[in-house]
LOTORVO-307066 format. One record per residue (C-alpha): residue in three letters; x, y, z. Coordinates in steps of 0.5 Angstrom, whole numbers, plus 500, padded with zeros to 3 digits. Example, Ala and Ser with C-alpha at 12.3 -4.5 7.8 and 13.67 -1.06 7.14 Angstrom:
   residuo   east   north    up
       ALA    525     491   516
       SER    527     498   514
# end
This chain:
   residuo   east   north    up
       MET    500     500   500
       SER    506     505   499
       ALA    502     509   494
       SER    497     511   500
       LYS    497     517   504
       GLY    492     515   508
       ILE    490     520   514
       ARG    496     525   512
       GLY    493     526   505
       GLY    491     533   504
       LEU    493     536   510
       THR    489     542   513
       ASN    493     548   512
       TYR    495     551   519
       GLY    502     553   517
       ASP    505     547   520
       LYS    504     540   517
       ASP    506     536   523
       PHE    501     539   527
       ALA    496     538   522
       ALA    497     531   522
       TYR    497     531   530
       LEU    491     534   530
       ARG    487     530   525
       ARG    489     524   528
       SER    487     526   535
       PHE    480     528   532
       ALA    480     522   528
       ARG    481     518   535
       SER    475     521   538
       MET    471     517   533
       GLY    473     511   536
       LEU    478     509   531
       SER    485     506   534
       GLY    492     508   532
       GLU    492     502   528
       MET    486     503   523
       LEU    489     510   522
       ASP    495     507   519
       LYS    491     504   514
       PRO    490     507   507
       ILE    483     510   506
       VAL    477     509   501
       GLY    472     514   501
       ILE    465     512   500
       ALA    461     518   497
       MET    454     516   499
       THR    447     519   497
       PRO    441     517   502
       SER    436     522   502
       GLY    429     522   505
       PHE    427     525   498
       ASN    430     520   494
       ASN    426     513   494
       CYS    431     510   489
       HIS    437     510   494
       ARG    433     507   500
       SER    438     501   500
       MET    444     506   501
       PRO    445     504   508
       ASP    446     497   506
       LEU    450     498   500
       VAL    455     503   505
       GLU    455     497   510
       ALA    457     492   504
       VAL    462     497   501
       SER    465     498   508
       ARG    466     490   509
       GLY    470     490   503
       VAL    474     495   504
       LEU    476     493   511
       ALA    477     485   509
       ALA    482     488   504
       GLY    486     492   509
       ALA    484     499   508
       LEU    479     504   512
       PRO    473     506   510
       ARG    470     513   511
       PRO    463     514   508
       PHE    461     521   507
       PRO    455     525   504
       THR    454     529   498
       ILE    448     532   495
       SER    442     527   493
       LEU    438     528   487
       GLY    431     525   487
       GLU    428     526   480
       VAL    421     527   482
       PHE    422     531   488
       LEU    426     537   486
       ASN    423     543   483
       PRO    424     545   477
       THR    428     539   475
       SER    433     535   478
       MET    437     537   471
       VAL    439     544   475
       TYR    442     541   480
       ARG    446     535   477
       ASN    452     540   476
       LEU    452     542   483
       MET    452     535   485
       SER    458     534   481
       MET    462     540   484
       ASP    460     537   491
       THR    463     530   489
       GLU    469     533   486
       GLU    471     538   491
       MET    469     533   497
       ILE    474     528   494
       ARG    479     533   493
       ALA    479     536   500
       GLN    478     530   504
       PRO    484     525   505
       MET    482     519   501
       ASP    486     514   497
       ALA    481     512   493
       VAL    473     512   493
       VAL    467     508   491
       LEU    461     512   489
       ILE    454     510   490
       GLY    448     513   486
       GLY    442     511   482
       CYS    437     516   481
       ASP    437     519   474
       LYS    442     525   475
       THR    446     522   481
       VAL    451     517   477
       PRO    452     522   471
       ALA    454     527   477
       GLN    458     523   480
       LEU    462     521   474
       MET    463     528   472
       GLY    466     529   479
       ALA    470     523   479
       VAL    474     524   472
       SER    475     531   474
       ALA    478     529   481
       ASN    482     524   478
       VAL    482     520   484
       PRO    482     512   483
       ALA    474     511   483
       VAL    469     505   483
       GLN    462     507   481
       LEU    457     503   484
       VAL    449     503   482
       THR    443     502   487
       GLY    440     498   482
       PRO    433     497   479
       MET    426     496   482
       MET    423     489   481
       THR    416     490   478
       GLY    409     490   481
       ARG    402     487   479
       HIS    396     490   477
       ARG    390     486   475
       GLY    394     480   472
       GLU    399     485   469
       ARG    406     487   471
       LEU    408     494   472
       GLY    414     498   473
       ALA    415     505   474
       CYS    415     509   470
       THR    413     507   463
       ASP    407     504   465
       CYS    405     510   469
       ARG    405     514   463
       ARG    401     509   459
       PHE    396     509   465
       TRP    396     516   466
       GLY    395     517   458
       LYS    389     512   459
       TYR    386     516   465
       ARG    387     523   461
       ALA    383     519   455
       GLY    377     517   460
       GLU    379     510   459
       VAL    381     509   467
       THR    377     511   473
       ASP    379     515   479
       GLU    379     509   483
       GLU    383     505   478
       ILE    389     510   477
       GLY    389     511   485
       ASP    390     503   485
       ILE    395     503   480
       GLU    399     509   484
       GLY    401     504   489
       ARG    403     499   485
       LEU    408     502   480
       ALA    414     503   485
       THR    414     497   490
       THR    421     496   492
       ALA    427     500   493
       GLY    431     502   487
       THR    431     506   480
       CYS    426     505   475
       ALA    424     498   473
       VAL    425     500   465
       MET    431     502   461
       GLY    430     509   463
       THR    435     514   464
       ALA    438     511   471
       SER    438     504   468
       THR    441     507   461
       MET    447     511   466
       ALA    448     504   469
       CYS    449     501   463
       ILE    454     506   461
       ALA    458     506   467
       GLU    459     499   466
       THR    461     500   459
       ILE    465     506   460
       GLY    469     502   465
       MET    468     505   471
       SER    463     500   474
       LEU    465     492   476
       PRO    463     488   470
       GLY    456     485   470
       THR    453     489   476
       ALA    449     495   472
       ALA    443     491   472
       ILE    443     487   478
       PRO    436     489   482
       ALA    437     493   488
       VAL    433     488   492
       HIS    438     482   490
       SER    443     479   494
       ASP    448     480   488
       ARG    447     487   489
       MET    450     487   496
       VAL    456     482   493
       ALA    457     487   488
       ALA    458     493   493
       GLU    463     488   497
       ARG    467     487   491
       SER    467     494   489
       GLY    470     496   496
       ARG    475     491   495
       LEU    477     493   488
       ALA    478     500   491
       VAL    483     498   496
       GLU    487     494   490
       LEU    486     501   486
       ILE    491     504   491
       SER    497     500   490
       ASN    495     499   483
       PRO    492     506   481
       ARG    488     506   475
       ARG    485     513   474
       PRO    478     515   471
       SER    482     519   466
       GLU    486     513   464
       ILE    479     509   463
       VAL    474     514   460
       THR    477     515   453
       TRP    475     517   447
       LYS    474     509   445
       SER    471     508   451
       VAL    466     513   450
       GLU    465     511   443
       ASN    463     504   446
       ALA    458     507   451
       PHE    455     510   445
       ARG    454     504   442
       VAL    451     500   448
       LEU    446     506   448
       MET    444     505   441
       ALA    444     497   442
       VAL    439     498   449
       SER    435     504   446
       GLY    437     508   452
       SER    435     514   454
       THR    435     521   450
       ASN    438     524   457
       ALA    444     519   456
       ILE    447     523   450
       VAL    447     530   455
       HIS    450     526   461
       LEU    455     522   457
       THR    457     529   453
       ALA    458     532   459
       ILE    462     526   462
       ALA    467     526   456
       GLY    467     534   456
       ARG    471     534   463
       LEU    476     530   459
       GLY    476     534   453
       ILE    473     528   449
       ARG    468     530   444
       ILE    464     525   439
       ASP    461     530   434
       GLN    454     529   431
       ASP    455     526   425
       ARG    459     520   428
       LEU    454     519   433
       ASN    449     518   427
       ARG    454     513   424
       ILE    454     509   430
       SER    447     509   431
       ASP    446     507   424
       GLU    451     501   425
       THR    448     499   431
       PRO    442     495   432
       VAL    437     495   437
       LEU    438     488   441
       VAL    434     489   448
       ASP    427     488   448
       LEU    425     493   454
       LYS    420     498   456
       PRO    419     504   454
       VAL    421     501   446
       GLY    419     494   448
       GLU    416     489   453
       GLY    421     487   458
       TYR    423     490   465
       MET    430     491   468
       GLU    429     484   472
       ASP    429     481   465
       PHE    435     484   462
       PHE    439     482   468
       ALA    436     475   468
       ALA    437     475   460
       GLY    445     476   461
       GLY    445     484   462
       VAL    450     488   459
       GLY    455     483   458
       ALA    451     479   453
       VAL    450     486   449
       LEU    457     487   449
       ARG    458     480   446
       GLU    453     481   440
       ILE    456     488   438
       HIS    464     486   440
       HIS    466     487   432
       LEU    463     494   433
       LEU    467     496   439
       HIS    474     498   441
       LEU    476     492   445
       ASP    483     495   447
       THR    479     499   452
       VAL    481     498   460
       ASP    476     498   465
       VAL    477     499   473
       THR    479     492   474
       GLY    485     493   469
       GLN    482     488   464
       THR    481     490   457
       LEU    474     489   454
       GLY    477     484   449
       GLU    479     480   455
       ARG    473     481   458
       LEU    469     478   452
       SER    474     472   451
       GLY    471     467   455
       ASP    466     462   453
       ALA    459     466   453
       ASP    454     465   458
       TRP    447     463   457
       VAL    443     469   454
       ASP    435     469   454
       ARG    434     471   446
       ARG    427     473   448
       VAL    430     479   451
       ILE    437     480   448
       ARG    436     479   441
       PRO    442     476   436
       PHE    445     481   432
       GLU    443     478   426
       ASP    435     478   429
       PRO    435     485   432
       VAL    429     489   435
       SER    431     494   430
       ARG    436     494   425
       GLU    438     501   427
       GLY    440     504   433
       GLY    435     508   438
       LEU    437     515   438
       ILE    439     520   432
       THR    441     527   432
       LEU    437     532   427
       THR    440     538   424
       GLY    436     544   420
       ASN    435     551   420
       ILE    431     550   427
       ALA    436     547   430
       PRO    443     549   427
       CYS    447     546   433
       GLY    442     539   433
       ALA    437     536   436
       ILE    435     529   439
       PHE    430     524   436
       LYS    429     517   439
       ARG    426     513   433
       ALA    426     507   437
       ALA    420     510   441
       ALA    417     513   436
       THR    411     512   431
       PRO    414     510   424
       GLY    408     513   420
       LEU    410     520   423
       PHE    417     520   421
       GLU    416     524   415
       THR    412     529   417
       GLU    410     536   414
       ALA    405     540   418
       ARG    402     546   422
       ALA    405     548   428
       VAL    401     549   434
       VAL    406     553   439
       PHE    406     554   446
       ASP    411     559   449
       GLY    413     556   455
       LEU    411     551   461
       GLU    406     556   464
       ASP    403     557   457
       LEU    403     549   456
       ALA    399     548   462
       ASN    394     553   461
       ARG    392     551   454
       VAL    393     544   453
       ASP    387     542   455
       ASP    383     548   453
       PRO    377     545   449
       ASP    378     551   444
       LEU    385     549   443
       ASP    386     550   435
       ILE    389     543   434
       GLU    388     537   430
       ALA    391     530   430
       ASN    396     532   424
       ASP    399     538   427
       ILE    406     539   430
       MET    406     541   438
       VAL    412     546   439
       LEU    414     548   446
       LYS    419     554   447
       ASN    423     557   453
       ALA    424     550   456
       GLY    431     549   455
       PRO    437     550   460
       VAL    437     557   461
       ALA    430     559   460
       ALA    427     553   465
       GLY    433     548   467
       MET    431     544   461
       PRO    426     540   465
       GLU    423     533   462
       ALA    417     537   459
       GLY    418     535   452
       TYR    413     529   453
       LEU    408     534   451
       PRO    401     531   453
       ILE    396     529   448
       PRO    391     535   449
       LYS    385     532   452
       LYS    380     533   446
       LEU    385     529   441
       ALA    386     524   447
       ARG    379     522   447
       GLN    378     522   440
       GLY    383     516   440
       VAL    390     520   438
       LYS    396     516   441
       ASP    401     520   438
       LEU    403     526   434
       VAL    410     530   433
       ARG    412     534   439
       ILE    418     539   439
       SER    422     543   444
       ASP    428     545   447
       ALA    426     541   453
       ARG    428     534   455
       MET    424     528   456
       SER    424     522   461
       GLY    428     516   459
       THR    421     512   461
       ALA    417     516   456
       PHE    415     514   448
       GLY    413     518   442
       THR    415     522   436
       ILE    418     527   440
       VAL    424     532   438
       LEU    428     534   444
       HIS    434     538   446
       MET    434     543   440
       ALA    440     547   440
       PRO    441     553   441
       GLU    435     554   445
       ALA    429     559   444
       ALA    431     563   450
       VAL    438     565   448
       GLY    436     567   441
       GLY    436     560   437
       PRO    431     559   431
       LEU    426     556   435
       ALA    424     562   438
       ALA    422     564   431
       VAL    416     559   430
       ARG    409     562   430
       ASP    402     558   430
       GLY    401     556   423
       ASP    408     556   421
       ARG    410     549   417
       ILE    415     545   420
       ARG    418     539   416
       LEU    421     533   420
       SER    425     528   416
       VAL    428     522   420
       SER    431     519   413
       GLU    434     525   412
       LYS    436     527   419
       ARG    433     534   419
       ILE    428     538   422
       ASP    426     545   419
       LEU    422     551   419
       LEU    419     552   412
       VAL    419     560   413
       ASP    424     564   409
       GLU    431     565   412
       ALA    430     573   412
       GLU    423     572   416
       ILE    426     568   421
       THR    432     573   422
       ARG    427     579   422
       ARG    423     575   428
       LEU    429     573   432
       ALA    431     581   432
       GLU    424     583   435
       ARG    424     578   440
       ILE    425     580   448
       PRO    431     577   451
       PRO    429     573   458
       ALA    430     577   464
       PRO    437     577   467
       ALA    439     571   472
       GLY    437     571   479
       ARG    442     570   485
       GLY    445     564   488
       TYR    446     558   485
       ARG    440     559   480
       GLY    444     565   478
       LEU    450     561   477
       TYR    447     556   473
       SER    443     561   468
       ARG    450     565   467
       THR    454     559   466
       VAL    450     553   463
       LEU    452     551   456
       GLN    447     548   451
       ALA    445     541   450
       ASP    450     539   445
       GLU    455     541   450
       GLY    452     537   455
       CYS    449     542   459
       ASP    455     543   464
       PHE    458     549   466
       ASP    463     553   462
       PHE    468     553   467
       LEU    468     546   469
       THR    469     543   462
       HIS    476     541   460
       ASN    478     548   457
       GLY    475     551   463
       SER    474     558   459
       PRO    467     562   460
       LYS    462     562   455
       GLU    461     569   451
       ASN    455     573   454
# end
């Protein structure tokens, strides 16, 4: 353990290092630690429990299991808290606080004496925040996810948050489900500890953390309540101790090759649109950028292999039992960079060189017989989104892929809430719904891109229509939805120029989204727009002033690899 600094690492500055070490050991002894324990190397455990985060209910058990592994391997575990981001408990949206959590994680790793760290998170923004912080701190680190929920039951049907909650809510809005039944469903959607039971953002980021090499192989999909989750935690603690004497830093693991591999897996599992923003931000901390053309090529070359909700039928517990991330990696191994190295020190090629395990082909399809021949996500460009937009074609209605239609515009979230169910709303089933001023600067980029089908259309049996915005949508959502339009309307992006009645053309085959209005008229409209009020005080003010656009990962300008502030 000669590489460790232990309790003497990063001493508090009193102008006397020996005094600082003496004082620190004295205060550490007050916690009931013996001198022998204080001579050991230290593994920090970034823990994120909260009474406002249901996904992290199993956190105490995970911390105990990690600590057990650390102690067994001969080091001292030191759990420490950071911000916890419970997706549905934060206003206006957890996305606003992802960067704050990344800063908290980075600074606490840097500031406190630890030779390695285990990061425990699960809910949507926590894992990307922890990975962003870890690659910036660049201390040997292991990511441990809390794991997905198990499914519930309702009238003979399996239920899993949150794709099924959206499906039944749509039926409720259409008058197909009663008040009593929607109340019953409410109590059956999320019945165990863990993250959403489908391939939403949390599960997608777990798969990405494993693929990129920051988590133990085979651990992304283990259900939160499964005993193997505790075993994975213990093994993560042991591995963190190993990393002290044989360091493999995040900057050695997160490379352009491992990022490309992660994008491949994102396409193969038809993961969350949010993952593109998060993976872009993680990579951006190291100056890595996968351009939009390359992303589209990866998508076109990588078929969807996983039959899970929201684009298929299964749940994460099925994915785990079917073979998990390892089975997906084997199916697309010929597309991957096999020389990437994970946190254990093995290359991806070495991981995949052994005999293949049994795979449930009902859930994870062979490469030759995919769910879809093309990847689940693509980027769109066009005069309305010059810096790009995201489209989840695997969760959309193919009959709407080539659409030219009239725009029905909502100027913001309040306008949407006030008018979407107005019986006098001028909208038809073949129109395009447009939401403006819901991007990162305007509103923190909430998951409002899943615009509800207006009740007047829902009651006519309309299940989908084209919807576009500068917002995000939940990874558990579905529909023909264009998101992350950049630049956003609030900073003068062309989306701000769209008006009711304009014609918009979506072409998935051409990967374009265009406003069919003369460029001179678009320029004139943008010149007339009224910019939003200046940012407020505190963190929210910092966020508004420094957050980058979606195509750059919505990170803060001063946290990216070059750290240069954006131009105002």
